[in-house]
Biopython code that builds the backbone (N, CA, C, O; Angstrom):
import numpy as np
from Bio.PDB.StructureBuilder import StructureBuilder

atoms = [
    (1, "MET", "N", (17.536, -49.523, 41.405)),
    (1, "MET", "CA", (17.139, -48.483, 40.491)),
    (1, "MET", "C", (17.492, -47.108, 41.027)),
    (1, "MET", "O", (17.694, -46.169, 40.258)),
    (2, "ALA", "N", (17.566, -46.991, 42.330)),
    (2, "ALA", "CA", (17.906, -45.688, 42.900)),
    (2, "ALA", "C", (19.352, -45.327, 42.607)),
    (2, "ALA", "O", (19.686, -44.146, 42.509)),
    (3, "ASN", "N", (20.213, -46.325, 42.465)),
    (3, "ASN", "CA", (21.622, -46.074, 42.198)),
    (3, "ASN", "C", (21.964, -46.147, 40.717)),
    (3, "ASN", "O", (23.135, -46.055, 40.347)),
    (4, "ALA", "N", (20.965, -46.311, 39.874)),
    (4, "ALA", "CA", (21.216, -46.452, 38.442)),
    (4, "ALA", "C", (21.679, -45.125, 37.857)),
    (4, "ALA", "O", (21.183, -44.067, 38.245)),
    (5, "PRO", "N", (22.626, -45.173, 36.925)),
    (5, "PRO", "CA", (23.070, -43.932, 36.285)),
    (5, "PRO", "C", (21.963, -43.338, 35.415)),
    (5, "PRO", "O", (21.025, -44.027, 35.015)),
    (6, "LEU", "N", (22.095, -42.063, 35.139)),
    (6, "LEU", "CA", (21.082, -41.342, 34.382)),
    (6, "LEU", "C", (20.863, -41.941, 32.994)),
    (6, "LEU", "O", (19.744, -41.919, 32.482)),
    (7, "TRP", "N", (21.920, -42.475, 32.382)),
    (7, "TRP", "CA", (21.764, -43.004, 31.029)),
    (7, "TRP", "C", (20.884, -44.253, 31.014)),
    (7, "TRP", "O", (20.294, -44.561, 29.978)),
    (8, "HIS", "N", (20.774, -44.990, 32.137)),
    (8, "HIS", "CA", (19.850, -46.129, 32.196)),
    (8, "HIS", "C", (18.416, -45.642, 32.054)),
    (8, "HIS", "O", (17.602, -46.260, 31.367)),
    (9, "HIS", "N", (18.117, -44.521, 32.715)),
    (9, "HIS", "CA", (16.767, -43.964, 32.631)),
    (9, "HIS", "C", (16.490, -43.405, 31.234)),
    (9, "HIS", "O", (15.401, -43.591, 30.691)),
    (10, "LEU", "N", (17.463, -42.731, 30.667)),
    (10, "LEU", "CA", (17.306, -42.197, 29.320)),
    (10, "LEU", "C", (17.113, -43.318, 28.301)),
    (10, "LEU", "O", (16.253, -43.224, 27.425)),
    (11, "LEU", "N", (17.904, -44.364, 28.415)),
    (11, "LEU", "CA", (17.772, -45.499, 27.504)),
    (11, "LEU", "C", (16.439, -46.212, 27.696)),
    (11, "LEU", "O", (15.842, -46.688, 26.730)),
    (12, "GLY", "N", (15.976, -46.285, 28.933)),
    (12, "GLY", "CA", (14.662, -46.875, 29.202)),
    (12, "GLY", "C", (13.545, -46.082, 28.544)),
    (12, "GLY", "O", (12.628, -46.661, 27.961)),
    (13, "ALA", "N", (13.619, -44.754, 28.634)),
    (13, "ALA", "CA", (12.595, -43.905, 28.015)),
    (13, "ALA", "C", (12.645, -44.006, 26.496)),
    (13, "ALA", "O", (11.607, -44.126, 25.846)),
    (14, "LEU", "N", (13.845, -43.959, 25.930)),
    (14, "LEU", "CA", (13.975, -44.017, 24.469)),
    (14, "LEU", "C", (13.558, -45.370, 23.920)),
    (14, "LEU", "O", (12.877, -45.439, 22.898)),
    (15, "SER", "N", (13.957, -46.440, 24.583)),
    (15, "SER", "CA", (13.603, -47.766, 24.070)),
    (15, "SER", "C", (12.124, -48.064, 24.291)),
    (15, "SER", "O", (11.470, -48.616, 23.406)),
    (16, "GLY", "N", (11.588, -47.709, 25.458)),
    (16, "GLY", "CA", (10.168, -47.949, 25.710)),
    (16, "GLY", "C", (9.280, -47.162, 24.771)),
    (16, "GLY", "O", (8.374, -47.717, 24.150)),
    (17, "GLY", "N", (9.537, -45.872, 24.666)),
    (17, "GLY", "CA", (8.750, -45.048, 23.753)),
    (17, "GLY", "C", (9.026, -45.373, 22.299)),
    (17, "GLY", "O", (8.127, -45.302, 21.461)),
    (18, "GLY", "N", (10.270, -45.731, 21.995)),
    (18, "GLY", "CA", (10.639, -46.017, 20.609)),
    (18, "GLY", "C", (9.968, -47.255, 20.050)),
    (18, "GLY", "O", (9.500, -47.250, 18.912)),
    (19, "VAL", "N", (9.916, -48.310, 20.838)),
    (19, "VAL", "CA", (9.274, -49.542, 20.370)),
    (19, "VAL", "C", (7.791, -49.303, 20.113)),
    (19, "VAL", "O", (7.252, -49.727, 19.091)),
    (20, "LEU", "N", (7.146, -48.627, 21.041)),
    (20, "LEU", "CA", (5.718, -48.370, 20.847)),
    (20, "LEU", "C", (5.472, -47.352, 19.734)),
    (20, "LEU", "O", (4.439, -47.405, 19.067)),
    (21, "PHE", "N", (6.409, -46.428, 19.527)),
    (21, "PHE", "CA", (6.267, -45.486, 18.421)),
    (21, "PHE", "C", (6.312, -46.220, 17.078)),
    (21, "PHE", "O", (5.560, -45.886, 16.162)),
    (22, "LEU", "N", (7.178, -47.204, 16.962)),
    (22, "LEU", "CA", (7.216, -47.997, 15.729)),
    (22, "LEU", "C", (5.903, -48.735, 15.514)),
    (22, "LEU", "O", (5.413, -48.828, 14.389)),
    (23, "LEU", "N", (5.333, -49.262, 16.600)),
    (23, "LEU", "CA", (4.031, -49.923, 16.480)),
    (23, "LEU", "C", (2.932, -48.920, 16.131)),
    (23, "LEU", "O", (2.007, -49.247, 15.388)),
    (24, "ALA", "N", (3.029, -47.706, 16.662)),
    (24, "ALA", "CA", (2.027, -46.675, 16.367)),
    (24, "ALA", "C", (2.084, -46.240, 14.905)),
    (24, "ALA", "O", (1.059, -45.897, 14.315)),
    (25, "LEU", "N", (3.280, -46.253, 14.324)),
    (25, "LEU", "CA", (3.404, -45.886, 12.910)),
    (25, "LEU", "C", (2.624, -46.827, 12.010)),
    (25, "LEU", "O", (2.138, -46.424, 10.954)),
    (26, "PHE", "N", (2.504, -48.081, 12.426)),
    (26, "PHE", "CA", (1.789, -49.067, 11.630)),
    (26, "PHE", "C", (0.344, -49.246, 12.088)),
    (26, "PHE", "O", (-0.341, -50.157, 11.624)),
    (27, "GLY", "N", (-0.124, -48.390, 12.988)),
    (27, "GLY", "CA", (-1.518, -48.406, 13.394)),
    (27, "GLY", "C", (-1.858, -49.369, 14.509)),
    (27, "GLY", "O", (-3.038, -49.586, 14.784)),
    (28, "GLY", "N", (-0.879, -49.950, 15.153)),
    (28, "GLY", "CA", (-1.169, -50.923, 16.189)),
    (28, "GLY", "C", (-1.239, -50.352, 17.586)),
    (28, "GLY", "O", (-1.601, -51.064, 18.522)),
    (29, "MET", "N", (-0.901, -49.088, 17.752)),
    (29, "MET", "CA", (-0.816, -48.468, 19.073)),
    (29, "MET", "C", (-1.225, -47.015, 18.944)),
    (29, "MET", "O", (-1.125, -46.425, 17.868)),
    (30, "GLY", "N", (-1.684, -46.442, 20.040)),
    (30, "GLY", "CA", (-1.993, -45.016, 20.048)),
    (30, "GLY", "C", (-0.800, -44.219, 20.566)),
    (30, "GLY", "O", (0.080, -44.766, 21.231)),
    (31, "ILE", "N", (-0.777, -42.940, 20.260)),
    (31, "ILE", "CA", (0.323, -42.087, 20.704)),
    (31, "ILE", "C", (0.306, -41.926, 22.225)),
    (31, "ILE", "O", (1.353, -41.705, 22.834)),
    (32, "GLY", "N", (-0.867, -42.034, 22.841)),
    (32, "GLY", "CA", (-0.941, -41.980, 24.294)),
    (32, "GLY", "C", (-0.164, -43.105, 24.948)),
    (32, "GLY", "O", (0.492, -42.904, 25.970)),
    (33, "ASP", "N", (-0.239, -44.290, 24.358)),
    (33, "ASP", "CA", (0.537, -45.426, 24.870)),
    (33, "ASP", "C", (2.031, -45.173, 24.732)),
    (33, "ASP", "O", (2.812, -45.541, 25.610)),
    (34, "VAL", "N", (2.429, -44.545, 23.630)),
    (34, "VAL", "CA", (3.840, -44.233, 23.394)),
    (34, "VAL", "C", (4.357, -43.287, 24.477)),
    (34, "VAL", "O", (5.409, -43.523, 25.072)),
    (35, "LYS", "N", (3.611, -42.223, 24.720)),
    (35, "LYS", "CA", (4.035, -41.241, 25.722)),
    (35, "LYS", "C", (4.041, -41.853, 27.127)),
    (35, "LYS", "O", (4.945, -41.593, 27.921)),
    (36, "LEU", "N", (3.031, -42.661, 27.422)),
    (36, "LEU", "CA", (2.964, -43.309, 28.735)),
    (36, "LEU", "C", (4.160, -44.213, 28.953)),
    (36, "LEU", "O", (4.787, -44.162, 30.011)),
    (37, "PHE", "N", (4.490, -45.043, 27.968)),
    (37, "PHE", "CA", (5.578, -45.996, 28.169)),
    (37, "PHE", "C", (6.941, -45.321, 28.114)),
    (37, "PHE", "O", (7.896, -45.825, 28.705)),
    (38, "ALA", "N", (7.053, -44.196, 27.419)),
    (38, "ALA", "CA", (8.303, -43.441, 27.474)),
    (38, "ALA", "C", (8.528, -42.917, 28.892)),
    (38, "ALA", "O", (9.642, -42.975, 29.412)),
    (39, "LEU", "N", (7.476, -42.411, 29.507)),
    (39, "LEU", "CA", (7.590, -41.934, 30.889)),
    (39, "LEU", "C", (7.877, -43.088, 31.847)),
    (39, "LEU", "O", (8.744, -42.979, 32.715)),
    (40, "LEU", "N", (7.157, -44.180, 31.690)),
    (40, "LEU", "CA", (7.384, -45.333, 32.565)),
    (40, "LEU", "C", (8.772, -45.917, 32.348)),
    (40, "LEU", "O", (9.404, -46.378, 33.298)),
    (41, "GLY", "N", (9.252, -45.904, 31.112)),
    (41, "GLY", "CA", (10.612, -46.362, 30.833)),
    (41, "GLY", "C", (11.646, -45.490, 31.516)),
    (41, "GLY", "O", (12.673, -45.989, 31.977)),
    (42, "TRP", "N", (11.385, -44.184, 31.585)),
    (42, "TRP", "CA", (12.285, -43.281, 32.300)),
    (42, "TRP", "C", (12.320, -43.637, 33.786)),
    (42, "TRP", "O", (13.381, -43.608, 34.410)),
    (43, "VAL", "N", (11.178, -43.966, 34.343)),
    (43, "VAL", "CA", (11.097, -44.257, 35.772)),
    (43, "VAL", "C", (11.827, -45.546, 36.126)),
    (43, "VAL", "O", (12.585, -45.572, 37.095)),
    (44, "ILE", "N", (11.620, -46.607, 35.370)),
    (44, "ILE", "CA", (12.199, -47.900, 35.759)),
    (44, "ILE", "C", (13.553, -48.174, 35.122)),
    (44, "ILE", "O", (14.279, -49.046, 35.601)),
    (45, "GLY", "N", (13.916, -47.471, 34.075)),
    (45, "GLY", "CA", (15.248, -47.629, 33.504)),
    (45, "GLY", "C", (15.374, -48.763, 32.510)),
    (45, "GLY", "O", (14.426, -49.494, 32.223)),
    (46, "TRP", "N", (16.612, -48.880, 31.988)),
    (46, "TRP", "CA", (16.867, -49.757, 30.848)),
    (46, "TRP", "C", (16.585, -51.235, 31.070)),
    (46, "TRP", "O", (15.748, -51.772, 30.345)),
    (47, "PRO", "N", (17.192, -51.920, 31.982)),
    (47, "PRO", "CA", (16.945, -53.370, 31.942)),
    (47, "PRO", "C", (15.504, -53.719, 32.268)),
    (47, "PRO", "O", (14.969, -54.689, 31.731)),
    (48, "ASN", "N", (14.872, -52.953, 33.130)),
    (48, "ASN", "CA", (13.522, -53.309, 33.562)),
    (48, "ASN", "C", (12.450, -52.940, 32.542)),
    (48, "ASN", "O", (11.347, -53.484, 32.602)),
    (49, "VAL", "N", (12.737, -52.036, 31.611)),
    (49, "VAL", "CA", (11.739, -51.660, 30.623)),
    (49, "VAL", "C", (11.449, -52.837, 29.681)),
    (49, "VAL", "O", (10.330, -52.978, 29.188)),
    (50, "ILE", "N", (12.437, -53.660, 29.440)),
    (50, "ILE", "CA", (12.221, -54.848, 28.601)),
    (50, "ILE", "C", (11.267, -55.804, 29.296)),
    (50, "ILE", "O", (10.320, -56.303, 28.688)),
    (51, "LEU", "N", (11.522, -56.055, 30.566)),
    (51, "LEU", "CA", (10.658, -56.943, 31.339)),
    (51, "LEU", "C", (9.244, -56.376, 31.430)),
    (51, "LEU", "O", (8.269, -57.116, 31.294)),
    (52, "ALA", "N", (9.129, -55.079, 31.657)),
    (52, "ALA", "CA", (7.803, -54.452, 31.741)),
    (52, "ALA", "C", (7.036, -54.635, 30.443)),
    (52, "ALA", "O", (5.835, -54.907, 30.468)),
    (53, "PHE", "N", (7.711, -54.490, 29.308)),
    (53, "PHE", "CA", (7.047, -54.657, 28.014)),
    (53, "PHE", "C", (6.610, -56.107, 27.809)),
    (53, "PHE", "O", (5.509, -56.356, 27.319)),
    (54, "LEU", "N", (7.458, -57.060, 28.180)),
    (54, "LEU", "CA", (7.092, -58.468, 28.026)),
    (54, "LEU", "C", (5.919, -58.847, 28.925)),
    (54, "LEU", "O", (5.027, -59.584, 28.506)),
    (55, "ILE", "N", (5.918, -58.347, 30.159)),
    (55, "ILE", "CA", (4.805, -58.614, 31.063)),
    (55, "ILE", "C", (3.524, -57.986, 30.528)),
    (55, "ILE", "O", (2.468, -58.618, 30.550)),
    (56, "ALA", "N", (3.611, -56.745, 30.048)),
    (56, "ALA", "CA", (2.429, -56.058, 29.520)),
    (56, "ALA", "C", (1.859, -56.798, 28.312)),
    (56, "ALA", "O", (0.644, -56.956, 28.194)),
    (57, "CYS", "N", (2.725, -57.244, 27.427)),
    (57, "CYS", "CA", (2.249, -57.988, 26.251)),
    (57, "CYS", "C", (1.611, -59.312, 26.647)),
    (57, "CYS", "O", (0.581, -59.700, 26.094)),
    (58, "SER", "N", (2.221, -60.005, 27.603)),
    (58, "SER", "CA", (1.673, -61.282, 28.049)),
    (58, "SER", "C", (0.318, -61.104, 28.713)),
    (58, "SER", "O", (-0.623, -61.844, 28.425)),
    (59, "LEU", "N", (0.217, -60.121, 29.601)),
    (59, "LEU", "CA", (-1.058, -59.868, 30.273)),
    (59, "LEU", "C", (-2.124, -59.406, 29.280)),
    (59, "LEU", "O", (-3.275, -59.837, 29.353)),
    (60, "GLY", "N", (-1.740, -58.536, 28.362)),
    (60, "GLY", "CA", (-2.687, -58.054, 27.360)),
    (60, "GLY", "C", (-3.195, -59.168, 26.457)),
    (60, "GLY", "O", (-4.381, -59.218, 26.131)),
    (61, "ALA", "N", (-2.300, -60.056, 26.055)),
    (61, "ALA", "CA", (-2.707, -61.178, 25.212)),
    (61, "ALA", "C", (-3.614, -62.136, 25.970)),
    (61, "ALA", "O", (-4.597, -62.631, 25.419)),
    (62, "ALA", "N", (-3.289, -62.400, 27.231)),
    (62, "ALA", "CA", (-4.106, -63.316, 28.034)),
    (62, "ALA", "C", (-5.504, -62.740, 28.267)),
    (62, "ALA", "O", (-6.503, -63.428, 28.058)),
    (63, "VAL", "N", (-5.572, -61.495, 28.694)),
    (63, "VAL", "CA", (-6.872, -60.868, 28.962)),
    (63, "VAL", "C", (-7.655, -60.697, 27.664)),
    (63, "VAL", "O", (-8.858, -60.958, 27.632)),
    (64, "GLY", "N", (-6.997, -60.267, 26.604)),
    (64, "GLY", "CA", (-7.672, -60.131, 25.318)),
    (64, "GLY", "C", (-8.200, -61.458, 24.803)),
    (64, "GLY", "O", (-9.304, -61.522, 24.263)),
    (65, "GLY", "N", (-7.420, -62.515, 24.966)),
    (65, "GLY", "CA", (-7.881, -63.848, 24.560)),
    (65, "GLY", "C", (-9.081, -64.320, 25.353)),
    (65, "GLY", "O", (-10.018, -64.898, 24.802)),
    (66, "ILE", "N", (-9.045, -64.069, 26.655)),
    (66, "ILE", "CA", (-10.181, -64.452, 27.500)),
    (66, "ILE", "C", (-11.425, -63.653, 27.132)),
    (66, "ILE", "O", (-12.521, -64.208, 27.055)),
    (67, "LEU", "N", (-11.259, -62.359, 26.908)),
    (67, "LEU", "CA", (-12.395, -61.531, 26.506)),
    (67, "LEU", "C", (-12.957, -61.963, 25.159)),
    (67, "LEU", "O", (-14.171, -61.953, 24.952)),
    (68, "ARG", "N", (-12.080, -62.337, 24.255)),
    (68, "ARG", "CA", (-12.518, -62.788, 22.921)),
    (68, "ARG", "C", (-13.239, -64.123, 23.010)),
    (68, "ARG", "O", (-14.287, -64.309, 22.393)),
    (69, "LEU", "N", (-12.679, -65.055, 23.778)),
    (69, "LEU", "CA", (-13.313, -66.370, 23.909)),
    (69, "LEU", "C", (-14.647, -66.299, 24.642)),
    (69, "LEU", "O", (-15.557, -67.076, 24.352)),
    (70, "SER", "N", (-14.768, -65.382, 25.578)),
    (70, "SER", "CA", (-16.024, -65.252, 26.318)),
    (70, "SER", "C", (-17.085, -64.477, 25.540)),
    (70, "SER", "O", (-18.243, -64.428, 25.955)),
    (71, "GLY", "N", (-16.704, -63.878, 24.425)),
    (71, "GLY", "CA", (-17.650, -63.129, 23.600)),
    (71, "GLY", "C", (-17.875, -61.704, 24.071)),
    (71, "GLY", "O", (-18.768, -61.023, 23.566)),
    (72, "THR", "N", (-17.086, -61.245, 25.023)),
    (72, "THR", "CA", (-17.227, -59.882, 25.531)),
    (72, "THR", "C", (-16.811, -58.855, 24.489)),
    (72, "THR", "O", (-17.417, -57.787, 24.392)),
    (73, "ILE", "N", (-15.786, -59.168, 23.714)),
    (73, "ILE", "CA", (-15.352, -58.289, 22.633)),
    (73, "ILE", "C", (-15.424, -59.054, 21.321)),
    (73, "ILE", "O", (-15.367, -60.283, 21.286)),
    (74, "GLN", "N", (-15.550, -58.295, 20.253)),
    (74, "GLN", "CA", (-15.610, -58.884, 18.917)),
    (74, "GLN", "C", (-14.226, -58.895, 18.288)),
    (74, "GLN", "O", (-13.298, -58.246, 18.771)),
    (75, "ARG", "N", (-14.110, -59.631, 17.220)),
    (75, "ARG", "CA", (-12.849, -59.691, 16.486)),
    (75, "ARG", "C", (-12.480, -58.297, 15.979)),
    (75, "ARG", "O", (-13.337, -57.553, 15.502)),
    (76, "ARG", "N", (-11.202, -57.956, 16.087)),
    (76, "ARG", "CA", (-10.629, -56.674, 15.659)),
    (76, "ARG", "C", (-11.103, -55.489, 16.512)),
    (76, "ARG", "O", (-10.856, -54.341, 16.143)),
    (77, "GLN", "N", (-11.772, -55.740, 17.633)),
    (77, "GLN", "CA", (-12.172, -54.660, 18.535)),
    (77, "GLN", "C", (-10.969, -54.297, 19.398)),
    (77, "GLN", "O", (-10.362, -55.179, 20.004)),
    (78, "PRO", "N", (-10.612, -53.010, 19.465)),
    (78, "PRO", "CA", (-9.422, -52.636, 20.226)),
    (78, "PRO", "C", (-9.628, -52.794, 21.741)),
    (78, "PRO", "O", (-10.719, -52.580, 22.269)),
    (79, "VAL", "N", (-8.551, -53.173, 22.405)),
    (79, "VAL", "CA", (-8.514, -53.276, 23.859)),
    (79, "VAL", "C", (-7.449, -52.288, 24.333)),
    (79, "VAL", "O", (-6.322, -52.333, 23.840)),
    (80, "PRO", "N", (-7.769, -51.400, 25.272)),
    (80, "PRO", "CA", (-6.770, -50.436, 25.745)),
    (80, "PRO", "C", (-5.533, -51.142, 26.311)),
    (80, "PRO", "O", (-5.645, -52.086, 27.093)),
    (81, "PHE", "N", (-4.362, -50.669, 25.902)),
    (81, "PHE", "CA", (-3.107, -51.297, 26.313)),
    (81, "PHE", "C", (-2.455, -50.570, 27.486)),
    (81, "PHE", "O", (-1.574, -51.128, 28.140)),
    (82, "GLY", "N", (-2.871, -49.339, 27.762)),
    (82, "GLY", "CA", (-2.284, -48.551, 28.842)),
    (82, "GLY", "C", (-2.325, -49.231, 30.206)),
    (82, "GLY", "O", (-1.317, -49.219, 30.913)),
    (83, "PRO", "N", (-3.458, -49.827, 30.606)),
    (83, "PRO", "CA", (-3.470, -50.508, 31.899)),
    (83, "PRO", "C", (-2.481, -51.658, 31.985)),
    (83, "PRO", "O", (-1.919, -51.912, 33.050)),
    (84, "PHE", "N", (-2.265, -52.348, 30.887)),
    (84, "PHE", "CA", (-1.299, -53.446, 30.890)),
    (84, "PHE", "C", (0.130, -52.917, 30.964)),
    (84, "PHE", "O", (0.989, -53.523, 31.605)),
    (85, "LEU", "N", (0.381, -51.793, 30.309)),
    (85, "LEU", "CA", (1.692, -51.154, 30.423)),
    (85, "LEU", "C", (1.962, -50.732, 31.867)),
    (85, "LEU", "O", (3.061, -50.930, 32.386)),
    (86, "ALA", "N", (0.952, -50.151, 32.507)),
    (86, "ALA", "CA", (1.112, -49.716, 33.890)),
    (86, "ALA", "C", (1.326, -50.898, 34.824)),
    (86, "ALA", "O", (2.187, -50.843, 35.702)),
    (87, "LEU", "N", (0.559, -51.959, 34.649)),
    (87, "LEU", "CA", (0.708, -53.131, 35.510)),
    (87, "LEU", "C", (2.038, -53.833, 35.271)),
    (87, "LEU", "O", (2.691, -54.267, 36.220)),
    (88, "GLY", "N", (2.442, -53.948, 34.012)),
    (88, "GLY", "CA", (3.738, -54.547, 33.710)),
    (88, "GLY", "C", (4.884, -53.748, 34.299)),
    (88, "GLY", "O", (5.856, -54.319, 34.793)),
    (89, "THR", "N", (4.771, -52.425, 34.249)),
    (89, "THR", "CA", (5.796, -51.563, 34.831)),
    (89, "THR", "C", (5.822, -51.699, 36.343)),
    (89, "THR", "O", (6.898, -51.760, 36.939)),
    (90, "LEU", "N", (4.664, -51.748, 36.966)),
    (90, "LEU", "CA", (4.608, -51.897, 38.420)),
    (90, "LEU", "C", (5.223, -53.227, 38.857)),
    (90, "LEU", "O", (5.997, -53.267, 39.814)),
    (91, "LEU", "N", (4.888, -54.302, 38.170)),
    (91, "LEU", "CA", (5.465, -55.607, 38.512)),
    (91, "LEU", "C", (6.968, -55.628, 38.275)),
    (91, "LEU", "O", (7.716, -56.218, 39.055)),
    (92, "SER", "N", (7.406, -54.989, 37.207)),
    (92, "SER", "CA", (8.839, -54.917, 36.930)),
    (92, "SER", "C", (9.556, -54.068, 37.968)),
    (92, "SER", "O", (10.674, -54.395, 38.368)),
    (93, "PHE", "N", (8.935, -52.993, 38.406)),
    (93, "PHE", "CA", (9.523, -52.128, 39.423)),
    (93, "PHE", "C", (9.654, -52.858, 40.753)),
    (93, "PHE", "O", (10.681, -52.760, 41.424)),
    (94, "LEU", "N", (8.611, -53.587, 41.131)),
    (94, "LEU", "CA", (8.605, -54.253, 42.433)),
    (94, "LEU", "C", (9.409, -55.541, 42.450)),
    (94, "LEU", "O", (10.125, -55.818, 43.413)),
    (95, "PHE", "N", (9.292, -56.334, 41.381)),
    (95, "PHE", "CA", (9.878, -57.677, 41.383)),
    (95, "PHE", "C", (10.853, -57.922, 40.242)),
    (95, "PHE", "O", (11.264, -59.063, 40.030)),
    (96, "GLY", "N", (11.236, -56.887, 39.499)),
    (96, "GLY", "CA", (12.064, -57.050, 38.313)),
    (96, "GLY", "C", (13.345, -57.828, 38.529)),
    (96, "GLY", "O", (13.575, -58.815, 37.830)),
    (97, "PRO", "N", (14.197, -57.421, 39.476)),
    (97, "PRO", "CA", (15.442, -58.179, 39.677)),
    (97, "PRO", "C", (15.203, -59.636, 40.056)),
    (97, "PRO", "O", (15.951, -60.518, 39.634)),
    (98, "ASN", "N", (14.168, -59.894, 40.847)),
    (98, "ASN", "CA", (13.858, -61.275, 41.227)),
    (98, "ASN", "C", (13.392, -62.097, 40.028)),
    (98, "ASN", "O", (13.790, -63.250, 39.866)),
    (99, "ILE", "N", (12.553, -61.502, 39.196)),
    (99, "ILE", "CA", (12.061, -62.205, 38.010)),
    (99, "ILE", "C", (13.205, -62.485, 37.039)),
    (99, "ILE", "O", (13.316, -63.587, 36.501)),
    (100, "ILE", "N", (14.050, -61.483, 36.821)),
    (100, "ILE", "CA", (15.173, -61.657, 35.891)),
    (100, "ILE", "C", (16.150, -62.710, 36.400)),
    (100, "ILE", "O", (16.602, -63.553, 35.625)),
    (101, "SER", "N", (16.482, -62.678, 37.677)),
    (101, "SER", "CA", (17.428, -63.677, 38.215)),
    (101, "SER", "C", (16.821, -65.065, 38.207)),
    (101, "SER", "O", (17.526, -66.041, 37.952)),
    (102, "ALA", "N", (15.516, -65.178, 38.483)),
    (102, "ALA", "CA", (14.859, -66.495, 38.413)),
    (102, "ALA", "C", (14.870, -67.025, 36.991)),
    (102, "ALA", "O", (15.104, -68.213, 36.771)),
    (103, "TYR", "N", (14.619, -66.156, 36.028)),
    (103, "TYR", "CA", (14.632, -66.577, 34.626)),
    (103, "TYR", "C", (16.039, -67.015, 34.212)),
    (103, "TYR", "O", (16.200, -68.046, 33.559)),
    (104, "LEU", "N", (17.051, -66.240, 34.589)),
    (104, "LEU", "CA", (18.411, -66.593, 34.216)),
    (104, "LEU", "C", (18.866, -67.888, 34.878)),
    (104, "LEU", "O", (19.610, -68.659, 34.271)),
    (105, "SER", "N", (18.438, -68.139, 36.101)),
    (105, "SER", "CA", (18.799, -69.399, 36.754)),
    (105, "SER", "C", (18.049, -70.571, 36.123)),
    (105, "SER", "O", (18.536, -71.702, 36.122)),
    (106, "PHE", "N", (16.872, -70.294, 35.591)),
    (106, "PHE", "CA", (16.065, -71.336, 34.959)),
    (106, "PHE", "C", (16.663, -71.769, 33.621)),
    (106, "PHE", "O", (16.654, -72.957, 33.295)),
    (107, "ILE", "N", (17.184, -70.817, 32.843)),
    (107, "ILE", "CA", (17.693, -71.170, 31.509)),
    (107, "ILE", "C", (19.151, -71.599, 31.519)),
    (107, "ILE", "O", (19.643, -72.126, 30.520)),
    (108, "GLY", "N", (19.831, -71.391, 32.596)),
    (108, "GLY", "CA", (21.225, -71.817, 32.539)),
    (108, "GLY", "C", (21.861, -71.740, 33.845)),
    (108, "GLY", "O", (23.041, -72.064, 33.976)),
]
sb = StructureBuilder()
sb.init_structure("model")
sb.init_model(0)
sb.init_chain("A")
sb.init_seg("    ")
for serial, (resi, resn, name, xyz) in enumerate(atoms, 1):
    if name == "N":
        sb.init_residue(resn, " ", resi, " ")
    sb.init_atom(name, np.array(xyz, "f"), 0.0, 1.0, " ", f" {name:<3s}", serial, name[0])
structure = sb.get_structure()
């Protein structure tokens, strides 16, 4: 990531913020999440922003499901997504190339 060209970072910011902005237009996300993920997308760049988003969604769904099944939250009660975005970005930053190469070796 240190040797990545500037356009990788720009594309990461635009795609990360853009996807969440589309979700925010339909009421599924807050603007704070959009701004946070645009910044995080700038930091980790283009290929890793996809992985960060997938990890964040997976972790958010797992934790939300556990909270729902345990009765801690009610149906349609919002769960903050920012911590999952941050954790997904951190995991992608630290282990992104390893995760991507393991996945690619697994599928083919």
